[in-house]
VEXNUVO-786341 format. One line per field, with one value per residue: x, y, z of N, C-alpha, C, O in turn. Coordinates in steps of 0.001 Angstrom, whole numbers, plus 524288, in hexadecimal, padded with zeros to 5 digits. Example, Ala and Ser with C-alpha at 12.3 -4.5 7.8 and 13.67 -1.06 7.14 Angstrom:
<pts>
n_east <- (83386_83232)
n_north <- (7E9C6_7F736)
n_up <- (81E78_81BA8)
ca_east <- (8300C_83566)
ca_north <- (7EE6C_7FBDC)
ca_up <- (81E78_81BE4)
c_east <- (83390_83264)
c_north <- (7F31C_8001E)
c_up <- (81E78_81EBE)
o_east <- (8379C_83461)
o_north <- (7F309_80472)
o_up <- (82111_81F67)
</pts>
This chain:
<pts>
n_east <- (C9F11_C9E24_C99B8_C9AA9_C95D9_C9A78_C9429_C8B17_C872E_C7DFB_C80AA_C8A3F_C86F0_C80A9_C8857_C8F0E_C88D0_C89EC_C931F_C91E3_C865A_C85CB_C875D_C8817_C8425_C8A8B_C8AFF_C9533_C9993_CA09B_CA649_CA78A_CABE6_CB467_CBC2D_CC81D_CD12A_CDC4C_CDA13_CCF8C_CCD85_CD256_CCC16_CC264_CC4FB_CC7DD_CBE62_CB823_CBD8D_CBC97_CB1B0_CB037_CB690_CB1B0_CA7D6_CAB06_CAEEB_CA638_CA31D_CA3DE_CAFC7_CAFB5_CAA2A_CA9EB_CAC37_CA896_CAC3A_CA9D4_CAC6B_CA9F4_CB05B_CAFD0_CB85F_CBD31_CC6D3_CCCF7_CC6AE_CBD96_CB0E7_CA66B_C9A2E_C903A_C8CF1_C8405_C7AE1_C801A_C8A94_C8AE8_C8942_C925F_C99FE_C9708_C9872_CA332_CA650_CA2A9_CA4AA_CAE8B_CB8D4_CB8FE_CBCE9_CB8BB_CB9B3_CB8E8_CB986_CBC05_CBAEE_CBDF8_CBB6C_CBE7B_CBE41_CCAB6_CCEFA_CD0E6_CCE21_CCFA9_CCC00_CCC45_CC470_CC55D_CBE6E_CBC8D_CB4C9_CAE2E_CA6E7_C9D32_C9C1C_C93EB_C87C1_C8221_C778C_C76C3_C7C4A_C7611_C6C99_C6FA2_C729A_C68E6_C6431_C6745_C6E77_C79A4_C7C5D_C7F9C_C88EB_C965A_C9D39_C9444_C8E65_C8852_C8CC6_C871C_C7D58_C761B_C7EDE_C83D9_C81F0_C88FF_C9298_C9DAF_CA659_CABA6_CB62D_CB999_CB376_CA632_C9F90_CA5A5_CA5AE_C9B64_C9BFB_CA04A_CAA30_CA704_CAAA6_CB591_CB53A_CB01B_CB7E5_CC013_CBADF_CB963_CC3B7_CC690_CBF1A_CC206_CC9E0_CC5B6_CC00A_CB79D_CA991)
n_north <- (32438_3197B_3174A_31026_30E9E_30863_305CB_30473_30C48_315FF_32045_32193_32041_32919_330E3_32E6B_33138_33BDB_33D37_33858_3359A_32CDA_320EB_313A0_30A70_30018_2F68C_2F20C_2E558_2E3A7_2DE44_2E589_2E3DC_2DDAC_2E3B5_2E95A_2F290_2FAE5_3041B_30CED_3144F_30F64_306A2_30AD0_30D69_3037B_2FDFE_303DC_301E1_2F6E0_2F5DE_2FB8A_2F5DF_2EC03_2EE21_2F24A_2E97A_2E53C_2EC0A_2F368_2F6C7_3013D_30646_30E51_30B33_30E8F_30D53_30EB2_3114C_3141B_316B8_3180E_31D16_31C61_31FD2_31834_30F94_308A1_30C25_3061C_3030C_302ED_2F788_2F68D_2FD5E_2FE9F_2FE23_306DA_30ECB_30D99_310AD_31B28_31F73_31E7D_325A6_32ED4_33BD6_33CFF_33C6D_335D6_32E17_32D4E_3250C_32428_31B83_31A4A_313D0_312BA_30B9F_30749_2FED8_2F9CF_30198_307F4_31073_3163D_31D1F_323C8_32BB8_33376_3385B_34065_33F99_34584_342F2_34874_346CC_33C27_33962_32EA9_32E53_3339E_32CAA_32390_3273E_32973_31F7D_31ABD_31EB8_3185B_31AD0_3193A_30EEB_30B59_30FE6_31333_31493_316AD_31F90_329B5_3344E_33B03_33A5D_338C1_338F5_34200_34912_34682_34984_350C7_354C0_35436_35041_34F93_348B2_3498E_3434D_33A91_3364D_3335E_32B55_32BAD_3323E_33C28_3450F_342FF_338D9_33B0C_3409E_3392A_331AB_336AA_3376D_32CF7_32825_32BFC_3258E_31BF2_3112A_314BA_31499)
n_up <- (E4645_E4E55_E5ACA_E6673_E72CD_E7D81_E86E5_E9159_E9710_E99C3_E9B96_E9670_E8C36_E8AFD_E8C23_E83D5_E7B91_E7B98_E7671_E6CA8_E6566_E5FC4_E622D_E6691_E7069_E7686_E7F65_E875D_E8AFF_E92CB_E9E1E_EA84A_EB215_EB07A_EAC93_EAF35_EB507_EB7DC_EBD16_EC107_EB8D9_EB04B_EB015_EACD0_EA28B_E9EA6_E9F71_E9885_E8F4C_E8E84_E8D15_E83A7_E7C89_E7CCA_E7865_E6EC3_E69CB_E659A_E5E1F_E51F2_E4AC9_E4842_E4FB5_E5AF4_E678C_E7435_E80DE_E8E89_E9C0A_EA96A_EB531_EC29F_ECBD9_ED807_EDF9D_EDA86_EDB08_ED3D8_ED0D4_ECCDA_EC69A_ECFF3_ED77C_EDD5F_EE5FA_EEF79_EEC6B_EE5D6_EED39_EF31F_EEBCB_EE9E7_EF3C6_EF468_EECC7_EF0AA_EF476_EF017_EE64B_EDA02_ECEE3_EC1A4_EB783_EAA1B_EA040_E92B0_E869F_E7962_E6E03_E6172_E57B7_E5757_E5D09_E6921_E7394_E7FE4_E8BA7_E982B_EA011_EAB2C_EB5D6_EC122_ECC4E_ED69D_EE1C7_EEA31_EF82D_EFB57_F0117_F084C_F0635_EFCA4_EF654_EF730_EF2EA_EE8A9_EE505_EE57D_EDCA5_ED4B8_ECD66_ECEE3_ECBE9_EC1D8_EBFBF_EBFBE_ECB8F_ED0C9_ECE7F_EC6BA_EC087_EBA77_EBE2E_EC9D7_ED04F_ECE07_ED5A2_EDD30_EDA22_EDBEE_ED69B_EC9B2_EC23E_EB627_EABB7_EAA95_EA457_EA2B5_EAC97_EACE7_EA5C1_E9B9F_E9553_E8EBB_E885F_E875C_E82FF_E7975_E7434_E73A7_E6DB9_E641C_E5FD4_E601E_E5992_E4FE1_E4C7A_E4AF5_E436C_E38F4_E36DB)
ca_east <- (CA19D_C9A84_C9B8B_C97F1_C96EA_C9A73_C9288_C8581_C85E6_C7AC9_C837B_C8E18_C8403_C7F31_C8D06_C90FB_C8576_C8BF8_C9768_C8F84_C8172_C8654_C8A27_C84BB_C85F4_C8B1D_C8CEA_C995C_C9874_CA54D_CA5AE_CAADA_CAE8D_CB927_CC006_CCB78_CD50D_CDF9B_CD81C_CCA36_CCD7D_CD38E_CC77C_CBE88_CC6C2_CC7A0_CB8E0_CB677_CC01A_CBA26_CAC73_CB0B4_CB8A8_CADB9_CA3DA_CAD95_CAF80_CA142_CA1E2_CA6F9_CB49A_CAEC4_CA741_CACF4_CA9B5_CAA3D_CAB16_CAB00_CAB1C_CAB29_CB1DE_CB062_CBD29_CBDC0_CCBD4_CCEC2_CC2A4_CB9BF_CAB6D_CA33E_C9490_C8F1C_C8A1E_C7EF4_C7A69_C8446_C8F63_C8A6C_C8A0F_C97EE_C9CD5_C95C5_C9B23_CA8BA_CA70D_CA0B2_CA841_CB3E2_CB9B6_CBA31_CBDE6_CB56C_CBCB3_CB5D3_CBCAC_CB97B_CBDF3_CBBEA_CBD79_CBCC3_CC188_CCF39_CD0CD_CCEB2_CD029_CCCCC_CCDD1_CC958_CC3D6_CC483_CBC4B_CBC65_CAFBB_CAE09_CA1A8_C9C3D_C9AD8_C8E96_C854C_C7FB2_C7260_C7798_C7DDA_C7174_C68D3_C71AD_C7235_C6353_C6299_C68DA_C7250_C7F13_C7D5D_C8217_C8D03_C9B49_C9D9D_C8EF9_C8BF7_C8816_C8DBD_C8320_C7853_C7593_C83F3_C8590_C8179_C8D5B_C9773_C9FF5_CA9D2_CAD62_CBAA9_CB9C3_CAF42_CA133_C9D79_CA8D6_CA3AF_C9680_C9D26_CA2D2_CAC8E_CA4D3_CAE16_CBA63_CB3F8_CAEFF_CBCEB_CC2AC_CB7E0_CBA6B_CC8C7_CC67F_CBBDD_CC4CA_CCD81_CC2DC_CBDE8_CB29B_CA540)
ca_north <- (32160_3165B_31719_30C73_30F7E_3035A_30708_3041C_310BF_31A21_3253C_321D4_32122_32EA1_33403_32D68_33439_3412F_33D13_33719_332AF_32846_31C7F_30F6D_3082E_2FA68_2F57D_2EE37_2E10F_2E2EE_2DD6A_2E995_2E1E7_2DAF3_2E788_2EB1E_2F681_2FC5C_308C8_30E25_316D5_30B53_30345_30D76_30CD0_2FDEB_2FCA6_3065A_2FEFE_2F1AF_2F68A_2FD32_2F190_2E7E5_2EFBE_2F2F1_2E44D_2E40A_2F061_2F3E4_2F9B8_306D5_3085F_31001_30972_31191_30AF9_31247_30F7B_317EF_31464_31BB3_31BAE_31F0E_31E1D_3136F_30B8B_30916_30BBC_304CD_3037E_30053_2F295_2F72E_3024B_2FEDA_2FF56_30C4F_31214_30D3F_313ED_320AD_32107_31EEA_32A5A_3334B_33FAF_33C72_33C65_330EC_32E9E_32A6A_323E8_32217_3196D_31A0E_3110E_312E0_3075A_30731_2FADF_2F86F_3064D_308A5_314E6_316D2_32133_32444_33104_33346_33D01_3401F_34135_345DE_342EF_34A91_3429A_33A3F_33726_3298A_32F52_334CC_327CE_32020_32987_328C5_319EB_3199A_32041_31439_31CDE_3176C_3096A_309FD_313BF_31290_317F3_3172E_324B2_32C34_339E0_33DCA_33983_33A7A_339C6_34761_34BCD_344F9_34B22_355B8_356C6_350CA_351F4_34C09_348D4_347AE_33F12_335F5_3341A_330CA_32676_32C3B_3376F_33DB1_34877_34033_334A1_33D51_341EA_3343B_32F16_33973_335DA_32743_326E7_32D83_32162_316FB_3101B_31748_31100)
ca_up <- (E4A7C_E516C_E6034_E69D6_E7856_E803A_E8C3E_E927C_E9A67_E975E_E9BF7_E9237_E874E_E8B06_E8B54_E7E8A_E7807_E7B51_E72AF_E67A2_E65D8_E5C5F_E647D_E6881_E7550_E76E1_E84B1_E87E1_E8EA6_E95F5_EA3BD_EAA8F_EB6C5_EAEDD_EAAB5_EB384_EB3A6_EBC46_EBFC1_EBF6A_EB3B2_EAC78_EAFC7_EA979_E9D23_E9D3F_E9EAF_E93A9_E8B09_E8E1C_E8ACC_E7E32_E7968_E7C69_E7495_E69B1_E6773_E62FC_E5A9D_E4D32_E4B7D_E4769_E5424_E5F78_E6C5C_E78BD_E85F4_E92D7_EA14B_EAD76_EBA2A_EC6F7_ECE9E_EDD07_EE1DB_ED7FC_EDB5B_ECFA9_ED26F_EC84F_EC788_ED4F1_ED74D_EDFF9_EE8E5_EF371_EE9A0_EE41E_EF1DC_EF462_EE80F_EEABC_EF8A1_EF321_EE99F_EF3A6_EF695_EEE25_EE0A3_ED76A_EC94D_EBE04_EB2C9_EA5CA_E9C05_E8D90_E82B2_E7414_E6AD0_E5BFE_E554C_E5A94_E5FC9_E6E5D_E7689_E84CD_E8F3B_E9D10_EA21F_EB0D6_EB868_EC6D9_ECE67_EDC50_EE403_EEF67_EFBE3_EFAA3_F05BE_F0774_F03EF_EF716_EF3C6_EF6E8_EEF38_EE359_EE3BE_EE4B3_ED75A_ED11D_EC9B2_ECF69_ECAEC_EBCDF_EBEF6_EC28B_ED022_ED302_ECDC8_EC1A1_EC13D_EB77E_EC0C7_ECF3D_ED2CD_ECD00_EDAA4_EE086_ED7B0_EDD9D_ED288_EC57C_EBF2C_EB1B3_EA7D8_EACAB_EA117_EA3AB_EB17C_EAB60_EA30A_E9687_E94BC_E89AD_E8558_E8642_E7F60_E744D_E71D0_E7258_E6997_E5F34_E5DAF_E5F85_E54FE_E4B16_E4AE5_E4A8C_E3E39_E37DD_E3587)
c_east <- (C9D6E_C9CC3_C981D_C99A0_C9643_C990F_C8CA7_C839D_C828B_C7D6E_C877E_C8B66_C8285_C83EA_C8F47_C8DD0_C870F_C9064_C954F_C8A58_C81BA_C89B7_C862B_C8734_C863F_C8DB6_C90F3_C97C1_C9D26_CA3D8_CA983_CADE5_CB3B4_CBD72_CC300_CCF49_CD7EA_CDDCA_CD283_CC9EB_CCE90_CCEF7_CC34A_CBFFE_CC653_CC201_CB6CA_CB89D_CBD88_CB4CA_CACCD_CB29C_CB4B0_CA996_CA640_CAE42_CAA9A_C9FBB_CA55E_CABC1_CB3FF_CABCE_CAB01_CA9E6_CAC07_CA877_CACA0_CA996_CACF0_CAC1B_CB25A_CB4BC_CBD89_CC297_CCDB6_CCAEF_CBE99_CB448_CA831_C9D88_C934F_C8BD1_C84A0_C7F03_C7EBE_C897D_C8F5D_C8B6F_C8FD6_C9B1E_C9BE1_C983B_CA0F3_CA9E2_CA59C_CA510_CADC6_CB414_CBABB_CBB22_CBA08_CB882_CB8F2_CB988_CB979_CBD1C_CBB1A_CBE8F_CBB1F_CC051_CC5D7_CD128_CCDEC_CD14D_CCD00_CCF37_CCA68_CC90B_CC28D_CC292_CBC7C_CB732_CB021_CA857_CA19B_C9B98_C9510_C8C86_C8318_C7A56_C72DF_C78F5_C7921_C6D7A_C6A9F_C7146_C6C91_C616C_C63C6_C6D24_C77C7_C8048_C7FCD_C869C_C91DC_C9B85_C986D_C8CB6_C8C1C_C8891_C8988_C7DB5_C7855_C7AB3_C8646_C8563_C860B_C9279_C9936_CA349_CAB1F_CB223_CBB52_CB50C_CAA48_C9F33_CA0A0_CA713_C9E80_C9778_C9FB9_CA50D_CAB63_CA8AE_CB319_CB974_CB2F1_CB411_CBFF8_CC001_CB8FF_CBF95_CC901_CC39B_CBEAC_CC86A_CCADF_CC0EB_CB8A2_CAE8D_CA56C)
c_north <- (31E8E_315BB_31366_30DA1_30A56_3044B_3065F_308C3_314CB_31F74_325C5_322A3_326DF_33212_33337_33083_339F9_3418D_33C27_33446_32D83_32415_3185E_30D3D_30244_2F93F_2F11E_2EA0F_2DFDE_2E21F_2E117_2E7AE_2DF28_2DEA1_2E9B0_2EF32_2F834_30128_309C5_310BD_312D5_30790_305B2_30CCD_30722_2FC2E_2FEF7_3035E_2F9A2_2F202_2F7D7_2F8BD_2ED28_2E945_2F03D_2EDB7_2E2B8_2E834_2F044_2F749_2FF9E_3095E_309E0_30E86_30C8E_30EBE_30ED6_30FB6_31392_31521_318C2_319A3_31EFC_31CD7_318EB_30EF1_30C84_3084F_30ADE_305D6_30094_2FB65_2F314_2FC54_302DC_30063_30506_31000_3121C_310D7_319BC_322B5_321D9_323FE_32F5D_336D5_33F69_33C5F_336DA_33202_32B5B_329E2_321C4_3208F_3193A_31731_31150_30E92_307CC_3036A_2F94C_2FCFF_306EB_30D53_31544_31B15_3211D_32A0B_33081_33887_33C22_34257_34160_34633_34607_345F6_34127_337FF_331C2_32A23_3307E_32FD8_3243A_32225_328CD_32314_31874_31B2B_31BF5_315E6_31A7E_31218_30805_30DA9_3128A_3166B_31909_31CAB_32661_3320D_33D2D_33D48_33BB0_33B84_33F1C_34A8E_34AA7_34796_35093_35817_35289_35351_34DFD_34CD5_3465F_342F5_33A0B_3333F_3314A_32BAB_326E3_331BB_3399E_340CA_345A8_33BCA_336C1_33E8E_33CFF_331A6_33193_3379D_32FEF_325BF_32812_32931_31C12_31626_312D3_31340_30FBF)
c_up <- (E4DA1_E56DF_E634E_E6F72_E7B32_E85F2_E8CD5_E95B1_E9799_E979F_E979C_E8CF3_E86C7_E89D5_E85DA_E7A8B_E77BC_E7751_E6D35_E687D_E62E1_E5EEB_E65FF_E6D6C_E74C7_E7C15_E849B_E8BDD_E9222_E9BB5_EA673_EAF50_EB56F_EAD06_EAF69_EB17B_EB894_EBF3D_EBE16_EBA0C_EAF67_EABDD_EAC4E_EA3BF_E9B51_E9C47_E9997_E8EF5_E8A43_E8B8A_E8503_E7ABE_E78BA_E785C_E6F24_E66E2_E6470_E5EFF_E55CA_E4E1C_E4AAF_E4BEC_E5885_E6453_E70E1_E7DAE_E8A34_E9802_EA53A_EB29E_EBE32_ECA76_ED396_EDFB6_EDFA0_ED838_ED71E_ED1EC_ECD8A_EC95F_ECC94_ED442_ED985_EE306_EECF9_EF0EF_EE7B5_EE8AF_EF36D_EF0D5_EE904_EEFC6_EF7A1_EF027_EEC88_EF5A8_EF492_EE839_EDEBB_ED19F_EC63F_EB8F2_EAEAB_EA16A_E9714_E89DE_E7D80_E70F8_E6560_E5928_E5908_E5DE6_E64F6_E70F5_E7B94_E881C_E9418_E9E78_EA7ED_EB2C9_EBE45_EC8AD_ED452_EDE09_EE91D_EF320_EFB53_EFFC5_F0459_F04E5_EFE15_EF40D_EF314_EF2F6_EE99B_EE1A0_EE297_EDF44_ED366_ECD5B_ECA35_ECCFC_EC5B3_EBB9E_EC238_EC70E_ED2BB_ED289_EC818_EC263_EBE90_EB9FB_EC648_ED202_ED17D_ED216_EDE4E_EDEE6_ED95E_ED949_ECE94_EC2FB_EBACF_EAE45_EAA19_EA992_EA1B5_EA8AD_EB07F_EA87C_E9DBD_E9604_E8F4C_E8658_E83BC_E8253_E79E7_E7173_E7046_E6DAF_E6446_E5CC4_E5CBD_E5A84_E4FDE_E4918_E4A72_E44FF_E3D92_E364D_E2FB8)
o_east <- (C99A3_CA127_C9354_C9E47_C91FC_C9C56_C89A4_C7EFA_C8415_C7C8B_C8811_C8D6D_C8312_C837C_C9135_C8FEC_C85AE_C914E_C96CB_C89F6_C7E4B_C8E67_C8187_C8BD2_C82A2_C9228_C9036_C94EF_C9D9B_CA098_CAE28_CB218_CB700_CC1D6_CC0A5_CD085_CD631_CDFBF_CD0D2_CC66D_CCBFF_CCE0E_CC0E0_CBCA1_CC49C_CC100_CB401_CB5D8_CBC70_CB37E_CAA08_CB086_CB45E_CA803_CA3C6_CAE2C_CAACF_C9B80_CA941_CABD7_CB764_CAB07_CAEC2_CA587_CB0C8_CA3CF_CB04A_CA613_CB0ED_CA923_CB4FB_CB4CC_CBE1E_CC278_CCFCA_CCBDB_CBC66_CB32C_CA757_C9C2E_C9528_C8860_C8105_C82C6_C80C9_C8C6B_C935D_C8E2A_C91EF_C9E86_C9F89_C99EA_CA354_CADFE_CA731_CA8B3_CB15C_CB015_CBD05_CBA3F_CB849_CB9C6_CB622_CBC48_CB4CB_CC1D7_CB66B_CC350_CB66A_CC4E5_CC4C5_CD496_CC924_CD609_CC83B_CD3C7_CC63B_CCCE8_CBF1B_CC4C7_CBC93_CB572_CB231_CA556_CA57B_C9A9D_C91BA_C8F3F_C8250_C78C1_C6FC5_C7700_C784B_C6B3D_C6775_C6FBF_C6B8A_C5D73_C6182_C6F34_C7A60_C84D9_C81EE_C87F9_C9184_C9A2B_C982F_C8983_C8F7A_C851A_C8880_C79EE_C7A54_C7AE3_C8A4E_C885B_C86E1_C9632_C9691_CA31E_CABA1_CB219_CBD4E_CB2E6_CAA2B_C9D62_C9E7C_CA6FE_C9D5C_C9442_CA13A_CA21C_CAE7F_CA9D4_CB4AE_CBC8C_CB4BF_CB47A_CC231_CC299_CB97E_CBFC0_CCB65_CC574_CBDC7_CC9DC_CCD7F_CC033_CB593_CAFEA_CA226)
o_north <- (320F0_313E2_31379_30DA1_30824_303AD_30794_30926_316CE_322C7_329F9_3256E_32930_335CA_336EE_3323C_33CAB_345B4_33EE2_330EA_32A31_323C5_31977_30E19_2FFC5_2FAD4_2ED10_2EB29_2DB8B_2E4F0_2DFEC_2E9BC_2DE65_2DCF2_2EB9D_2EF51_2F71B_30237_307AC_30F7F_312E2_30586_302F4_30BC2_3061B_2F931_2FC56_30272_2F811_2EECD_2F58B_2F7E8_2EAD2_2E5F4_2EEC4_2ED8C_2DF42_2E7ED_2ED72_2FA5D_302A3_30E1D_30716_3105C_30D1D_30DE6_311E1_30C70_31626_311B1_31CAD_31509_323C0_31885_315A2_30ADF_310C8_3046D_30E78_30918_2FC36_2FB24_2F065_2FF4E_30723_3038B_307AE_313E9_3162F_313B2_31CDB_32735_32574_3265E_333A2_33509_34164_33C46_333A3_33658_3273B_32DC4_31DFE_323D0_31822_31809_31043_30DE9_30893_30498_2F7A1_2FC51_30678_30E0F_314AB_31C7A_31EBA_32CE2_32D81_33C9D_337B2_3466C_33DC4_3495A_3462F_3419A_34496_33512_33083_326D8_32E95_32EF7_3221B_31F19_327A8_32200_31549_31928_31BE9_312AE_319CC_310E3_303BC_30E74_31112_31AFE_31C03_31E46_324C2_3347E_34196_33F8A_33FF5_33EA0_34090_34E49_34D7D_347D3_35476_35CCE_34DF1_357F8_349AF_3511F_341BB_33F1F_335C2_32E73_32D51_32818_322E8_33587_338F5_33F42_345EF_33B13_33478_33DA0_33CC2_32FB0_32ED1_33662_32E28_3226F_3256D_3292F_31820_319ED_31328_30EF6_30CCD)
o_up <- (E4F60_E5787_E62DE_E70A9_E7B50_E896A_E8948_E96E8_E9382_E9443_E9557_E899A_E829A_E86D0_E837B_E7694_E7400_E7511_E6989_E6BE9_E636D_E5DE6_E669D_E6E74_E72D2_E7D02_E8221_E8F9A_E9430_E9DDA_EA6DD_EB070_EB8DA_EAC06_EB322_EACD5_EBCEE_EC380_EBA1A_EB6FD_EAB56_EA79B_EA92E_EA079_E96F1_E98A5_E96AF_E8B23_E85D9_E8833_E81D2_E767E_E7489_E7541_E6B4B_E6214_E611A_E5CBA_E5591_E51CD_E4C40_E4BF0_E59A4_E6524_E7154_E7E87_E898C_E9852_EA477_EB434_EBD46_ECBDD_ED35B_EE1D1_EE276_ED5D4_ED6D0_ED489_ECA77_ECCA2_ECD5F_ED0E9_ED7CF_EE2AF_EEDC9_EF314_EE7F1_EE814_EF4E3_EF2A9_EE8F0_EF001_EF9BE_EF0F0_EEAFC_EF83D_EF716_EE58D_EE17B_ECFBE_EC7FF_EB669_EAFA8_E9F31_E9735_E89F4_E7D34_E7139_E64C1_E5843_E5D69_E6133_E6531_E7095_E7B86_E8781_E942B_E9E1A_EA96D_EB18B_EC01F_EC6D4_ED6BE_EDBFF_EEBF6_EF15A_EFAE1_F0271_EFFC5_F01C5_EFAF2_EEFBF_EEED8_EEFFE_EE62C_EDD32_EDF1F_EDD74_ECF29_ECA70_EC638_ECC16_EC534_EB713_EC6C9_EC670_ED680_ED5BF_EC511_EC4A9_EC02C_EB80D_EC740_ED5AD_ED3AC_ED2BC_EE219_EE1EF_ED85B_ED85D_ECFE5_EC1C1_EBB9B_EADF4_EAB5A_EABD6_EA146_EA8F5_EB2F5_EA8B0_E9B80_E9640_E8BB1_E81EE_E7F33_E7EB7_E7613_E6CC0_E6C04_E6A23_E605D_E581F_E58F7_E578F_E4BF4_E4482_E49A4_E421B_E4145_E349D_E2DCA)
</pts>
């Protein structure tokens, strides 16, 4: 089975390697700002689908393309990657002392066959001081992450509770994807 991960995220590459060491990476050229959906969860799925379909158009019919995207949702407001330090601080203040949702959409494509799903986790942060927010932003970690934080990094100190899949919050629901991939691959053309 030939697997193509349609993602530039180093975290997703690391997580995909837990499922199989046999995959290659091909970055999608999708303009994410043009993808719209009726809810944050639907947006995560739509983005994953757009990425997977764009890369699949350049792959062979025997290759399984996996696209994924993670959306942080605070009361229905999508928190993407912060534009700058001020935007990162705004997002972290919004998440401080409260619960939010993290939706990770995944789409698998093989030839004409497409399957997608969304996994949602709930994350609660402790209240954050302005000093904690400034120190975290100074690390540079928030800038390439939805919601301006990486649960696997310095933001682990902010996390009061997780209900869901830690790896999905990182960017790929490893266990769930492995199960979907097994059944999906069984119906795809062989090499």
